[in-house]
N, C-alpha and C positions, 0 to 999 in steps of 0.2 A: 607699663609693667604687664598689663594684660596680654599685649602682643608678645612680650618676652616669654611668659609662662606657657604660651601655646606652642612654643618650639622646644624640641627635645635636645637640640644640639647647641644652642646658643649659650654663651657664658656671660658672666657679669662684665668681664673685660671687653667682650665683643659689644655689649650694650653701651658701655662707656665710650668706645670708639665711635659708635654710630652717633651718639649725642654730641661729643666734643669735636670729632673730626668732620662730621657731615652737617648735622642740623645747626650747630653753633658756628659753622664756618662763615666768614664774612661774605662770601659769594653765593651762599645758599639762597635759593628762591623757590618757593612752592610752585610757582607757575611753570617752572622747568619740567615738572613731572606731569603736565597735562598730556594725555595720550601715551603715557609711558607703558612700555611692554617689555617685560624681562626676556621673553623668548626672542623678540626682535633684536634687542640690544646684544643678547648673547650670540645670535646668528651673525650680526655684524662683526663681532669680535672673531668668530670662527672663520668667516669668509674674507676678512680683511677689508671690509668696506670702509670708506672715508679715510683711506690711508692707514688703517690699523690692521695688524701690528706693523711697526716700522722695520721690516726686514727686506732683504734683497728679494726681488721678484723671482730670481732663479733659485733661491734657497727654499725649496718646497719639499714636502713629504711626498714620496712616491711609493708605488707598490711594485716590488720586484719579484722575480721567481727564479728558483734554482732547481736543477735536476740532480738527483743522487741515484747511483746505481744500486741494484738489489742483488746481493749475492745469495746463494743457497747452497747448503752443505750437500755434497755429492752431485751438484750440478756443475758441468764444465762448459767453458766458453773458449773458443779457439783464439779470439782476439781480445783477451783480458775482459774488462768490463764493458768495452765498446759494443760487444755483441749481446750483452745482457739487458734485461728490462730496466726501466728507470721510472721514478715517480717525480712529479712536479709539486713543489711546495712554495706558497706565496708568503711574502713578508713585507713590512713597511720600513722605509729607511729614508735618510737624507743623503744627498751626494756629499762625500767627505770633503772635497775641495770647496764646494759652495758653503758647507757648514763652517769650514775654517775661515773663509772670507767674511761670512756673517759674524763670526765670533770676534775677529780682530776689529770689526767696525762697531761692535757692541758697546754699550755705555761702560761696561767694566774694563774695556781696553784703555780707558783713561788712567787706570790705576796699574797698568802693566809695567813691569821692569823689562825693558827691551834689551838692556845691556847688563851683563853680569858684573859682579864686583866682589872683591875680597874684603871681609869684615874683620877688624882687629879689635882687641881690648888690651890696654896697657894698665896693669894694676897700679904701678907707681913709676917714678923716674928711674929707679934702680932695678926694676924687674923687666924682663923681656916681654915683647908683645906676644899675645895669645891669639891664635886664629879662632874665630867664632864660627861654629857650624849651626845652621838653622834653616834658612830658606833654600829652595832648590836653585835659585839664581845666584846664590853665593857659594854653591858647592863646587868641589874640584871638577866633577864631570861636566858641569855647565861651562866652566871656564875653559876646560880642555876642548869642548866642542867649538867654542868661539875662536880658539886659536887655529882651528882647521879651516876657517873661512878664507877663501882665496879671493882677493879683490878682483872685481870685474873692470877691465880696462875701459876707460871713458865713462864710467858710471859714478855719479856723485851722490847716489841715494844712500841713506843710512841702511846698514846691513844688520840683520838680527837673526839669531837662532830661535826657533819656535818649537819648544818641546810640548808635546801633548800627553797628558796623563789619562789613560783609558781605564774604565771600570765596567765590568759586566757581571751580573749575578741574577739568579732567579729569585723572585719575590712573590709571596702570596698576597693578594689584594684584599682578602677578607679573613676574618677570624674563623669563620665557618664556611665551608664550600671549597671548590677546587679552582676557582678563578686565579690565574697567576700571570705574571709578565716577566719577560727576560729582556730588560733594556740594556742598551750600550750607551754609556755616558762618556764624555771627555771634558777635561779641564785644561786650561793653559797654565803651564808651570811658571810663566812670568808673573802670575798673579800671586799675591801673598797667601800663605797657608791660612792666615787668620781670616781672610775673606772667603777662600774656598771652603773652609770649614763651617761657614754660616749658611744655613739653608735659605735664610731670607735674602742672601746676596744674589740669588739666581745666577750664580757663576757657572753652574753645570749646563752642558749642552747635550741634548738627547740626539744621538746619531742614528740609532736603529733599534728595532724591537725584534730580537731573535725569535724565530718560530720554534715551536715544539712539534714533535712528531704527532700529527693528528691521529685519532683512533681509526680514521679511515684507512691509514697506512696498513694496519693489521689486516683489514678486510681485503685490500688490494694485494697484499703479500700472499694471503691465502688463496685468492682467486688465481694468482699466477702460478704458485708452486704447490697448491693443495695442502699446505700446512701452515700453522700459525708461527710467527717468528719467535724464537727463543729470547730470553732476557738478554743474553750476550749479543744477539743480533740487533735488538732494539737499541742497546747501548752503542753498538758500532754505527748504526744508522744515524743516531743523534750526533755523534762525533763527526760523521761525514757531513751532516747538515750544517753544523756550526762552521766547519772549514769552507764549505761551499758558499756560505753567506759572506765570510771574510774575503774570499777570493772575488766575490761580486763587488764588495765595497772598495777593494783596492784596485781602482780603475786605472786605465792607461794614463789618464791625465794626472792622477795622483802620483803614479810612478815617475812621470816626467818631472813633476814639481819636486818630488823627493830628491831627485838627482840634480836638477838645475836651479830650483828656487822659483819664487813668484814675486811679482811687484803688486803691492796692494796699498790702498790708502787706509790708514788705521783710524781708530776711533778718536784719537787726539788730533786728527787733521794732518798728520805727517805721512808722507809717501815713503814707504820703506821697501827694501828688497830683502825678502826672506830667502836666504841662500839655500836653506834645506829644511824640510819638515822632518823633525825627529819624533815619530810617533812611538815614544818609548816610555814605559813605566820601569824605572831602572832597577837593576839588581846585579849582584856579583854571584854568578851561579857556576858551579863546577861542570855542569853538562855542556856539551859542545855539539853544535850542528855541523854536519859535514856531508860531502858527496857520498861517502860510504854509508852513512845513515840513511840517506835518501835512497840509495841503491838497495839497502836491506828492506826498506818499506815497500819498494816496488817488487822485490822478490817475494815478500809475504803476500802482496796483493795478487801476484801471479798464482801462488799456491791456492788462494781463495777462489779466484775466478776461473783459472785454467784447469785446476785439478780438483776443485770442489771441496777443499778443506774447510773446517769450521773456523770462524773468525776468532774463536777463543781456544783453538785446539793446540795440542802440544807441538805440532810442526811449526806453527806460527810463533810460539814461545821460544823454540830453539833458534829461530832466525832473529827475532827482535829482543828476546829477553823479557824481563819483568817491567822495564821502565818505559817501553815504547809500544805503540799501537799501530796497526796497519792502516793509517790514515795519512793522506797527503796534506801537509801543513801549508796553509796559504802564506803565512808569514815567512816560512822557510823559503818558499819559492820567490818571495820578494827580496829577502835580505842576503841569502847565501851567495847569489851571483855577484853581490857587491862586497863579499868577504866579511859579512857581519853575521853574528850569532844570534838567532832569535831567542835563545834561552836567556840572553841578557835583558830581555824586556820585562822579566817578572821579578817582583820584589819580595823580600822577607817581610811578611805582614805581621804586626804585633797582635792584632785581634784574632784572626783566624788561625794563625800558626802557633801562637803561644797561649793566649787566653783561652781559646776554644780548642786548643790542641794539647800542648805539653802540660799546662796547668790542669786542664780537665782530666787528662789521663792520670796524673799523679793523685788528684783529689778522689777520683773514682776508685783507684786502687787502695787508697787509705780507708775508704768506706768498706771495701771488700775485706780488708785486714781486720777492721773492727768487728765485722760480722762473725769472724772466726772465734771471737771471745764470747759471743752471745748477745742477746737483746739488751742487757744492762749497759754495756759499753756504748751501744748505739743510742740508747736513751740518754746517757750522760752527754754525748755529743749534741744531741737535739736540744738539751737544756742550755748548753753553752752557746749554741748558735741561734737560739730563738729570737734574739734581738740584734739587728744590724750586723749580720754576718757578711764580711767582705773578704776579698782575697788577702788584703794586707793584714788582717787580724786572725788569719787561719792558725798561726802558731800557738797563741794562747788557747784556742779552742781545742786543739789536739794535745796540749801539754799533759803529760802523765798518763795518757790513755794506753800507752804501749809498755808501761813498766811491768805489766804482768809477765811479759816475755823476758825483758831485760832492760835495765836503765840505759845501757849503751844504745840499744835500738831506739828507745824513746829520744835520746839525745841526737841521734843521727837524723831522725824525722824532724826534730826541731831545727836542726842546722839547715836541712834542706828547705823547709818552709820559710825560714828567715832569709836565706840567700835568694830564693825565688821572689820573695816580696821586694827585696832590695834591688834585684836585677830588673824586675818589672817596673818599679818606680823610676829607675835610672834610664831604662829604655824608652820611657815615654816623656822624658824631659824635652822641653821645647827649644832649648838652647844648649849647645855644648862648646867647651873650649878645650884646648890641648890637654890640660891636666885632668879635666873631668872625663874626656874620652879615654885617657890612659887608665883612669880608675874603672871605667866601664869595661875595658878590656880585661882588667883583673877580675871583676865580678863575673864576667862571662866564663873565664877559665875556672873560677871557683864553682860556678853553677854546674858546669859539665862534670867537675870532680865530684860534687855532691850527688848528682843524678847517678853517676856510676857507682858511688858507694851505696846509695839506696837500692840500686838494682842488684848488686852483688852481695851486700852484707845484711840487708833487711828483708828483702822479698823472699829469699830462699827459706826463711824461718816461718813463712806462712803459706799454707796450701790453699790459696784463695780460690773462692768459688763465686758463682753468681749469688746475688742477694735473693731472698725468697720472692720478692716482688718481680725481679728480673726473670727468675726461673719460671714463675707462674705465667708471665706475659709471653715468654718464649714457647712454653708448651701450648698455650692458647693459639699462638700463631701456627704452630705445627699441626694442631688439630684442625684448624680452619683450612689450612692448605691440603691436608689429607682428605677432608670432606669435599673440598672443591674438586680434587682429582677424581674422587670416587663418583661424584655427580657427572663429570665429563665422561667417565668410562661407561656409566649407565646409559647416557645419551648416545654414545657411540655404538653401543651394542643393542640399542633399542629395547632394553630390558624394562619390564614393568615393575621390577622391584625398586623401591626407593632406597637411596644410599643411607646407610645407618650413620648416625652422628658419632664422631669419635669423642669419647668421654675423656676429660682431663684426669689423669691419675691423681689419687690423693697424695701419694708420696712424690714430692717434687724431685726431679732429677736435675741437680744443680751442676752446670758445666764448670770446668776449671777456667780461671781467668788470670793467667800469668801477666806479669808486667813486662812490657817490651820497650827497649830504647831504640831499636833499629827501625825508626820511622823517619820519613822526610822532614816532618815538623820538628822533631828533636834535633836532627842534623843541621837544620837551618839556624840554630841558635848562634853558632860561631860566625855567621855572616853579618850579624847586626852591627858590630863596631865598624867594619869596613864600609857597610852601606851608609852609615851616618857620615863618615868621613867623605865618601865619594858623592853622595846624593842629597845630604841634608838629614835633619832629624826625622824620626819615624812618623810624626804627625803631618809631615809634608806629603806623604803618600799613603797614609793609612786607609784601609778599606772602610773605616768607619765613616769617612766622608761620603763614599758611595752608598753605604747603607742609609745614611740620613737623607740622601736624595730620593730614596724610595718613598718618603713621606708625601712628596708631591703627587706621584701617580696614584698612591692609595687615597689621598684626599680627593682627587678628581674622580676616581672610580666610584666613590661613595655618592657623587652627585650625578651619575649617569644612569641611563635606563638599562644598562648591562647588555644591550644588544650590539654586538660587534664593537666592544669597548675599545679595542686597539685603534680603530679608525676614529673614534671620538677623542681618544687621547692625543691624536695628532694636532687637532685644533686647540685643545686645552694647553698643549705644550707651548704653542705660539702665544697664547694668552698669558701664560706664566712668565715667559721671557719679557713680554711687554709690561708686566707689573713691576719688574725690577728696575725700571727707569726712574 
């Protein structure tokens, strides 16, 4: 116990595991620890000594580099971006094909479903069979892909479709500080969602760590053009960087395998022919890729590089509109020649699009509406939500708070909150049948109707504004920005006068906050029923699985010396995969 209390991070459960799983183990011998060195053992794991970890020798982490072109407003180039300056950025990655081979030989491959099947439920002898929707490998889309397999003449190997689910998002590695990582993970859809959803299953495979634009880029940009890049330019360069990395990862070998297939011996010992790699995270999306769209992108890039227009200027908006950017998409270059739409790779996600999108938007606007009544109504809500406030019990918390305007408005709010809670619970079901899917379609229609009623019948009755806290924070940001600009101006003019601090006015200027339905997250609501029918329930492809995988890199970061931590994570990633055996 003395050793236990000298550590700040150990738990009682960890101490129990040490005693029962290690010290009391039948094969435990004290003499095995003679000459033990933690640094040496950790180094052996990192370098793969003594055959550890058990991966393909060709599946190793590499350092790659990409070049991105630097445009500049009012700077013209005769040959598009080829004549312009470029910057080189390095990043770490695994070869996609080798990572795939390693994955199908992994210990989790023993639990793969290599062939899809249709699942039925028959309530009774007199009732018809019901289709059951759940796993990705029982979905309509998976079975449709299997039906496209063309038998290879003279080949007796088992043929299989291998869908990959990809996830990538920026994550902060510490509670305080700026250290962050942008990993790219992938999972095999042939593995049950109940296994993929467990962090301890080690079913996620790390493919690459996307680089972020280093601060040195701003210095290089200023050295070349004599001006610092604008915020719009930084955003454009980050988009260019992401697409350049994707183009680097989609090698010629992968393109050939995507078209012709690959023969590989799987983890269960069976030699299989993967007829095609489908690197898709599925969705039914109304946007369509086309040669015309690619031509518009190239036209916009010509305006940027040949005529020196701003990357966020009105001429670019007139060419591309509000929904597209002047960036060449690597997935479009891979899939469009094969007649496939890369927009179909993206899913309607319940967590980011509804929970952190539609629901957050509605909840925030309800708070703005309450502030129009004064602090008493807000205090009443605080009293009601003081204990265990959740999305599902939002209705009782807001009940009666809007009767000051009219009982009809209060009832409309209650109807909306009830339907949103019912829809959310139904959308997160782990299993659907035909009748429950029909009911969910009805809930979806009712939810869109209630959102429209809230927007047209309730919101116009309230001239909603920022809350006092939001207004104060907004004005503090404006004052800090103004002071920063004034300081730069003084430095530029070499004036001896110090910039005066901009005082925050005592009277808060609260901006209007209207409610908007015209957002992509709101429009995605109607796509969920079709996504469940085509690709399985939402927990099969929820981004919550990817968010949970961030726990591994955060845990490893806490044990590092923080010096070039990305390079250290490469070794720890292999150690993590070895622990899952």
